[in-house]
Structure formats: C-alpha cells, structure tokens
N, C-alpha and C positions, 0 to 999 in steps of 0.2 A: 655531519658524517657520511658518507652516500648514501648507506645504507635508508638514515633518516629521510632524504631527499629523497628515492623508489619509493618508500613508502606513502610519504607524503604523492607526490605526483601522480597514483596509481590509488587511490584514498576514495574520491568518490565513486569509480569502479566499485572496491573492492565492498565500499557500504552498499552500493546500489543490488549487487546479487547478494549481498546476507540477508539484507534487508528481505527482497525477493524471496528467499530462502526461508524467512522464516515469520516473516508478516511484524517484525517489531522493534523497532529501531532502537530500542534498549538494550536487546538480544544480540541485535546486529554492531552495535559498539562494542559488546564483551565480545562476540569473537572478532573485529578487528584488536581488542587489546587484545587478547591469547596470540593472536596471527602476531602483532605485530613483536610480541617476545621473541615468537619463532625465528619470526626474520633475525633481529641481534644478536641472536646465538649460533647463525650463522656465518661461513666466511663469505659476502657479495663476492670475490673477485675470481669464485668456484661455480657460483649464480650465472649462464652462461644468457637468460632470457629470465629476468625478473618480474616482467607482468607475470609475464605465463604461472612460473615458481610461487608469487602471489595469491593467485585465482587458485589456484591446484591448494592451498595449505586455507584458506579463507573457506575455501568449501566442504576442506573435507573436517574444519571446526565447526559451521554452521551444517551438516548431515548430523555431528554428535548432537550438538545442540536440539537439532530440530524433533531425534528422537526424543528426546526430555518434556517437551513444550509438548507434544499430541500425546503424551498424557497426562497432562494435567490440564489443558485444554476438554479433554471430557469430564473433567470434574468444573468445570466454569459456569458461571448463576446466567445465566439467561442466554440471550443472545452474541456471539463472537465475533468483534471486528477486527482488523488489524490496525494496528498502533496506527493513528494517523501521523502524516508526517505534510510539514507545508516545505510548496515545493518554488522553486521558482519559474513564472511563466513565460521562462523559454523553455521549459521542459512541453509543454503544448505542440510545439516545432517539430519533435520528435514524434512522431505518430505511435509509434512502438513501442517506445519508451516510455509515453502519457498511458499508454492502455495496461501496461503490464504494470501497472506501479496502482494502478486503480482499484478502488475498493471493489470495486464486479470479480474483477479479472483475479484480483489476491484470495478473494469467499473459494473461488474456483480453483487456485491451486493449493488450497488449504486442505484441498479432499482429494489430491493427491493421493501416494506414499511418499517416503522421504526421498527413494532416487529417483523416482518418476520428477517430482518437482525441482530436483537440482539438474536432470538431463534436460526438459521442457527448457526451464531459465535459463541453462547454460547455450543449447542449440537454437531454442527459436526466438529469445529476444536480445541474448549477446552474440549468436552467431558462428560458437565455438564448434569444428569439426567434432563426431562423433569418437574420433581417434583420440582426440587432446582432452574429449570428457572423459574416456576410459581411463584413463592417465591419471585425472582428477579422480575418479569415486572410484578406482581400484575393480574396475572390472573388464571385462573383456568390449573389443570395439561391436564385435557380436551382438552383445547383450542389451549394450550401451544401443543398435540400431532401434533393437525391438524393444526395450522400455521407452525407449521417444517417439515410437507409432501409435504404443497405446495409449504416454500419454497427451501427444497431441489428438491423436482420435476424443477421450477423455475431454480436453479441454475445448476444442471446436464444438461439440454437442452441449455446451453448458455455457459460453461464454455470450455474453450481453452485447447487443451492440453499445458502440461505445463513439462519444465525442469528445474531443480535448474541451477545454477550458478557453473562453473567448469573449469576447463584447458582446453579441447575443444573448449567451448565454446567461453572464453577469445581468443583463437584462430582465431578465426570466427572476433572476435569483432577488433581485430588489422588490421586484413587480413581487414576489412572496411573501420577501418580509412585510412590506407594507398591507399587504393584506390578510399577515398572521397578527401584526399589530393592531389594527384595526378592528381587527374580528369578521370581514367582511367575506362571508362564508363564499359567495357566489365569484368575487373574483379570484378566490384560491380556487373553486373547484375546475377556475375556468384554463386556470395552469398545471392541473393534477391529467397524468393519462386514466384511462377509466380501470388500467391496470398495473397503476401505478402500489410496487413497497418498499414499504420504510422499513429499516430496521435500526433497531435503535440498544446499545452497548451500555449498560449500568455495571456491568461486571460486579452488582449485588452492591455495591460502595453507593450508591449514585439513581433517583428514578428512574425506571424507565421499562418501558413496555418488555415483556420475556419471550415474548413470540414476534417477527416479522408481522403488518402489520399489513393486508394488502384491501386495492379498490381507493377510487379518490373517493365517499362517502365515510369511508373507516378512518382511513388518513389526516382527511381533511380536518376532520370531527376529533383524532386527539392532535395536533399540531394545534387546534384552535383552545383545545384544555391545556396542554402545555405553555401556550402563548399568554392564555391571562395572571400564570402565576410565573415564568420562567422569565417575562420582558417585564421590565419595571423601569419607574424614573431615573433609576441608576443604572441601569444595563447600556451599554454600549455595543452596538452592534457594529459588525463589519466584513467587509468581503475581503477573501483572501483568495490562493490557489492550495489545497490540498490533494495529493496524491494524486496529478497531475487535473482537475478538477475541480469544476467553479464549486466554493463554498463558502459560509457563515461562518461566525464567532462571535461570541461573546463573551466580554469578559466586567468585571466587576473587581472592583479595587487591579484592576491590569493584570489579573488573573481571569486566563481562557476556565469559562464553567461548563464551556457547552460546545459543542462545536455541530455543524451541520454538512456536508457534501453532497450536491447532484448530480445524479444523471439527466441530460436534458434530450431529450432527441425531438423535430420538430417545432420547434419552442414548448414540447412540452414535459416535465419533469415527470420522467420514469420508473427510479428510484434516490429515493432518501438515506444517507444515511445520520443515526445520530450517535455522536459518541459524549456520553456522560461522564463515562469511568475514570474519576479523577488521575487514577496510576497512569493512562494510553492519553495525559492532558499537557502532563509535567513539561513535558518539551516540547512544547506545540507552537512555541514560538520561534523556533532556531528552522531559518530557509535549510534545508537538504542539498550538498548540490550532487544533483544525479548524474550518471553517465556510463553509455553502455561503451566503451571504448573504443579504438579506432580502428577495431575489430579485423586486423591486419591476420594474420595465421601467424602463428607459433610451433611450435616445436616442444612436445612435453616429454 
C-alpha cells in the first residue's frame, strides 16, 4: 500500500528522531508502532507532505513517552545509560549524526526537559526550522526560538569532545582488550587519559559500579578486577560500532552479556561506557539504520 511505502521510506529517519528523544531503542520502536497505526488511519491522498506529517506524529508520540520515562528514570538503580544501538560504520561519515547518538551527547540530552530536547534534536541535528518545529510540538515560533537558545547553551556547556569510530580508534580498543585480558597494568594505564571517566549501567540486574569512576588508576583497577571474572576461556570478544563509537562486546553462547563503548581522543581513552543491564542488551545484535533525512524544507 502507498501509505506503507511512505512509512517504510522514512522509517530510518523516524527511528533516529525517536531514539534521540528517548534514549531507548525499545521505546523508540513503540513510538514508531503507535505512529504507524495513526498513519494507517488517515487518507494518504489528503497528506501533502508525508515526511512532514510523519515527523510531526513521531515527535508528539515521543514527547508523550518522554514524560513517562523521566519519572521512571528517577527511580533507576545506579547510573543510567541510554540503550546502546549497533550502528553501521557509515554513520561515522556524518559527523553530526555520529555525535548526536554518542553516549556522551545522549547523556547531555537527558538533562534537558522534554520540550528542550525535542527542539534541540529537531533543529540542531535534523535541521528543521523553528516554524516547522513549532507546528510539531504545538508551541509558537517565538517560544521555540527561546527554547532552542536555552537548550543549545545548555548542551554546548556540557558536550564532550567527540571523535567518531575510526581505524586508529579500533587499534586503541584492541590494545585495551589485550592489556585487560592479560592483566598488564602499565599497558592499560598508558591507554587511559589521566581524567578518564567510566560509567557502568547494571540497572540493579547485573553487577556494575553504582557511581561513575574517575581517574586512570581507579578505572584501571576496576577494569582489571572485572576482567579477572568477566573474561573466561569461553568468552568471545568482538569489535563493533555502537552509537557511532568504537566498541567491544562479550558474547557467551552467542548472547551479548556486556558491552563497552569508548571515547578516544589523541589515542587515549577519555571515557568508558559499560552496559551490563540485560534489559538493554536484548537487541544489541541488530544493526539500526540511522538517517537525518534530506533536510529539505517542508511545509508545516
């Protein structure tokens, strides 16, 4: 059907918007399912700009979900990280897209209120105008401009330096895994920036540090402790790209049981994101097509 073709055509764009607004692939899929049902209920012949209509529906559904998620995350056990998504290597070729889904940026977006998050994502990542966004979130263009200014100032004050996945970064990851698995303390320390930060997410369902760990000595100590118990003769380690970042994952009996995403600058690891929460690893194998769209103006 024509309406199915339009939804399928724009699905990568719609998923990317929903994921960046929610930080959860599972919730983004729920939003897309609800949006698809709404799309099926309209006469496609009456919709002049299908992409604009679908972006508007997904944005509104994501905002509804986001308000619920914020209350749930206030009760989260330990540090919260976004659900990691496996991304194709080509994502790194779009620097804006790669940074926008990185763990660091997703954590910054988490500090915005729902309206600020929607406006920042739609304007600064996807290139929509203030007028287009106003039609999507039900506010005036003047208000959207004010929100955009406030959100951008907040994000820029907190954003970390970002370098996308690359061959050099993967080489650093390989050396890190070797040092961790062999217990070479000095080799590990040489790879860690002095102010490196490690954030672990176990969600109260897997062993993980409850608070961020900072400093190369403390992070190295924690990594080596985990490696002694977490890397066994049956463990299979793989390189991958998650959230546009170089990553490594551990598989046991074909299932991902933990995942590391790395921030790397000047061949030193500046941040480590450790996912142990099994609820966020169920979909870790699926490569998620991401897209910022063609960013041509559309009428609200």
